N, C-alpha and C positions, 0 to 999 in steps of 0.2 A: 674279774676282768681279764681277758686274754692279754698276752704280752703285747705291749704297745711298740709299734715301729717308731723308735725315737728319731731316726733320720727323717722319716716322712713327717713326723710331728714338727720337727724343727723347721723343715722347709715350708710347711704350711704357714707357720708363724711368720717366716721371712716373706712369704708371698703376700701376706695380708698385714702389713705393718700399721701400727697406730702410735700416736705420739702423746706426750704429756699425761694428762689424766683421762684422755678420751680413749679408753682401752676396753670398750664394751665387748668386742669380739675376742680379743686376746685373753682377757680375764675370764670371760665366759667359757672359752675352750679349755683353759687350764682348770677352772673350777669343776666343770662337768666331768673331765677326765679323772680328777681326783675323787670326786663323789662316787663314781662308778666302782671304785676300788674300796669303798667303805670308809674313806677318811672323813673326819669331821672338818667341814669347810665353812668358814665364816667370810662372807663377801662384804664389800663396801667398807673396809677398814681404811679410812683416809684415801679412798680410791683404789686400794689394793685388796689383797685377800690373804688369809692365813688358813692353812690346812694343818691339822694336828693329829699326831699319833700319841695317845696317852698310855704308855706302857710302863711307867714308873712313877715314883712320888713326885709331887709338884716341884720340889726343890732340885729335882734331877733335870729339869727341862732346859733345853738349849734351843736357840733359834738359828735357822739356816735361811739366808736371804738371797733371792735372785731378783733382778730388775726386768721389767716387761716392756718398756717404752722404746720406740724407734726414734730416729733422727728426722728433722725436717729438711731432708736432702733427697734429690732425685738420683736414683741408682743408675750406674753406668755399666752394669753387667748384662749379659744376654742369655744366661742359662734359663732353664725351664721354671725355676722357682723364683725368678726375679720379681721384685715388687710390682704389683699391679696398680699401685697408687702413686702418681706423680707427686714429687715433693715429700714422700715418706719412704724411709729406707732403714732397714736394720743394719746400719753401718758401724755398730759398736759391739755386736754379738749378744745383745740381750735376748734374742731368740734362742741362742745356744745356752745361755745361762738358765733361762726358764726351763728349757728342755731337760738339762741335766738334773735340775732340782725335781722336776716332775718325775723323771725316771727313778731317782733315788727314793722319792716318797712312795711310788708304786711298789718298788721292790722291798722296801722296809716294811710296808703294810703287810706283806706276805711272810715276813720274818718273825716267827714266834719267839725267837731268842732275844729280840730287842728288849732291853730292860730299863729304858728311860723314856721320858716324854720328849718329843721333838715337834717343834712348830716350824712349818715350812712357810716362809714369808715371801710373798710376791709383791714387789713394790712398783708403784707408778712413778712417772716423772723424775727419774734419776737425772736425766740430761740437764734439766733446768735447776736441779738442786732443791726441789720443793717436796718431793714425794716422801722422803723419810720423815720430815717434820710433820707432814699431814697425817701419816700413820701414827706417829707418836702423839700428836694432838688428839687423835681419835681414840686414844687409850690403848695403844698396842701393848705396852709393857704392864699396864694394869689388868687388861683382859687376858693377856697371855704371859704370865710371869715367867721369866727365864733367867738362868744364872749367867749365861754367856750368849753372845750372838756372833755369827760368822758369815763372811761374804767371800765371793770369788769373782774374778774377772779374767777373761782371756787376754793374751798379750801376743799380737803379731810380731814376727821377727825373732821369737824365742822358739827353740825346738819344740815341736808338737808333743804335748803330754808331759813336759817338764814343768815342775812347780817352782815358785820363787816367793820368798817372804822375808821380812825383817822385823824384829821387835823395835818398838819405838816409832818415831815419825816415819811414815811410809809413803803417803800421797800428800801432795801439796795443797795448801789453801788456795783459793782463787778469790781475789778482790777485783772489783771493777771500779773505774773512776771516769768521771766526766768533768772536764775543766772548761769553764766558760770565761773567755776574756772579752771584755767590753771596752771598746775605744770610741773613736768618733770618726765615722767614715767621710768620704768625700771623693773628689775627682782625682784620678790617678796621676794627673799632671801637676797637682798641687798638694803633695803629701804634707807639706809644712803647716797646712791649715787644719789638719786633723790629728788624731792619735791612732796610729796604725796598729791594730790588734794582731796583724800577722807578724810584725817584727817582735812584738811581745811574746806571741806564741812560740816563735822560733827560739827565743831565749829560754823559755820555759822548757821546751822539748830537749834542748841540749843539756840544761841543768838537771833534768830528771834522770839523765843517764849517770849522774854522779851519786845518786842514792845508793845503788848497789856497790859501786866502786869505792865510795868513800864513807858511807854511813852504815853499811852492813859488814859485820865481822867476817873475816876470811874463813872462819870456822863454820859460818852459816851459808845457806844457799838462798838466793832470791832472784827474781826476774821482774823488771818493770818494762813493759812493752807498750809503745804507742801503736794503736791499731786503726785509728781513724782521725781525720781532720776535715772539718767542713766550715764554710763561711757563708755569709749572706752578701758577698760581693759579686763582681762580674769582671770581665776583661779590663774595663777602664774605670772600675769603681773600687775604691778602697772600702772594705767592709766595716760595719759597726762592730760585728762580733765574730769570734773564732771559737769553735768548740773542738776540744781535743778529747778523744776517748781512748781507753786502754785497759790493760789487764796486768795484774801483779800476782806473782806466785812465791811461795816460801813454805817453810815447814814448822815454824814456831809462831804462836800467837803474838809474842812481843815484837817479832819482825814485822808483822802486819801493822801493828800500832805505830811502829817507828816510820814505816813507809808513808803512812797517812800523814803523820806529823810533818815529816820533811817535805812532802808534796805541798802541803798548805803553806809552809814557810817559803818555799821556792816560788810558788804562784804569787803570794802576796808581795814578796820582795821584788819580783820582776815587774809586776803591775805598778807598784809604787814608784819604781825607777822611771817609768815611762808615762805616768799620769793616767793609767788605765785602771779598770776595775776587774777583779778576779773572783771567781767562785768555784769551789771544789765540791763535787758530790762523790762520796767514797762509800762503797758498800761491800760486804762479804757475801759471795754466792755459795762458796763451799769452805767449810772449816778444814784445818789440817787433819789428816787421818793418822791417828797414833795407835799402833797396835799394842795391846796389853802384852807384856812379856810372857806371862804364863800361857795365855791363849795362843800367842804366836807359836810357842813351842808345841802346844797340843796340835795345832794345825799342821805344823811341819812333820810331826811324828805320824799323823794320819796320812799325809801326802807320801811319806817315805814308805808306807806299806803298799802303795800302788804304783809308784814311779820314782824318778830321780827328783831331788828337791835341793834348791840352793837356799840355805837358811840365813844368808847375809846379803840379800839382793836389794839394790836401790839405796836411798829412796828414789821414787819416780816423780816427775814434775807434773803429771796430770792430776786432776782432782776427782773426787769420788764422793757422792752423797751418802755413802755408807758411814762416813765420818760422823754424821749427825746421830746415828744410832749409838756410836761409841761414847757420846756425851752422856748417855743414860744407862748404859749397860757395858760391862767388860766384854771384850771380844777382839777379833783380829780379822784381817783381810789378806787373801793370798792371790797370786797370779798364776795362770795356767797357760803355757805356751800354745799358740795357735798355729805355728808352723813358720817355715822360712822360705816357702816357694809359692808362687802364684797369688791368687786372690787372698789366701790365708796369711800371706806375709805383708799385705798392704796395711798401711797405718790405720788405726782406728779413725773413723769418720771420713776416710777416703771413699769416694763414690764407687770404687771398684773392689772394695773389701768384701769378703764373705767369711762367715764362721766355718771352721773346719769340723765337719761331721765326724772325722776320725777321732776326735778327742772327747766326744760325748761319753763314751764308755769310761774313759779315765775320770771324767768329772763325776759320773754316777758312783763309781767305785770309791772315789775320794769321800763324797758326802756320806756314803754308807759306813766307811771306816771311821769317820769322825763321830757318827751317831752311835756306833757300837763301842766307843771308848767306855771302859768301865766307870760306873758312877762312883765318885769318891766321897760322897756325903755332902752336907751343906757347905757352900762356899763361905769362907770366913773373910 
């Protein structure tokens, strides 16, 4: 296959975003491009695909992962490659991540000196935290055995082309909660005849702020955020129920368990004090992402061969579905600066964000450097 114009390839993906597991065009374009260069491509792996270069013994294999899905957001840019689909937008740079991995796969396919097996993993539904689990459940690690797995994400606000990584906890877990407070509604002029769930909810909301300040060690990091409140009342009606929703972040699984326990205690205590009923629904959307120390060093060394790298960056409070892969295989995750000006500096998920095409080459060279790392024998 002739050299692929990676900038044009990225902008095509950006212009035609797809979300979740509904990635027929995106996955099809990637698969067709890789097949034309002679790579072994397996489609439909939990909604994703895997392309393989088998250039070394099976126990030399590593996995390199990129995400493919866009966000359910309407883009607010006006350039030529702007999304043509309202309500769908590559506002997190997954179009760039896929392009860099495609570029590396194509160039490594032409490299006769490559002496190990590399599996290029293109994942669906990262944004909802379901894609990694789907690929694993569909036999990713059984069908494509690998000794290590590696991932990369762009980071707006950091100098373009600079890398950042840290061994140990690196990206936060994300827990979600819904608290339902049930009282007894009535006329707003006679609150004494009912049990006002809004008063109870107010007490709960204030007490939830004490979890981080009084139950989490100062050596740990955590966030408990209330993000929604709704009732079934009206201007002159005290409601029967109030529903409080929110989001929790941290870096250690025991912190997650402690937040859930304290939340239940606070809700039940506040409800008991007012004669109301309380119910807590608490779930984990993303696990904490913990980088294997050896793999983080390997990634940092590869990054240093192509650009500047900060080896002690973070941790960062956003969450990443790559963490699920690390529950099953040693690996690490690294950040690549997207730039500090214009659309490239906009926060991830901002409707005016855009991936920086100038860092595509840096990402391709990084993946190539990592893949060319000498094979050290079976991992013990």
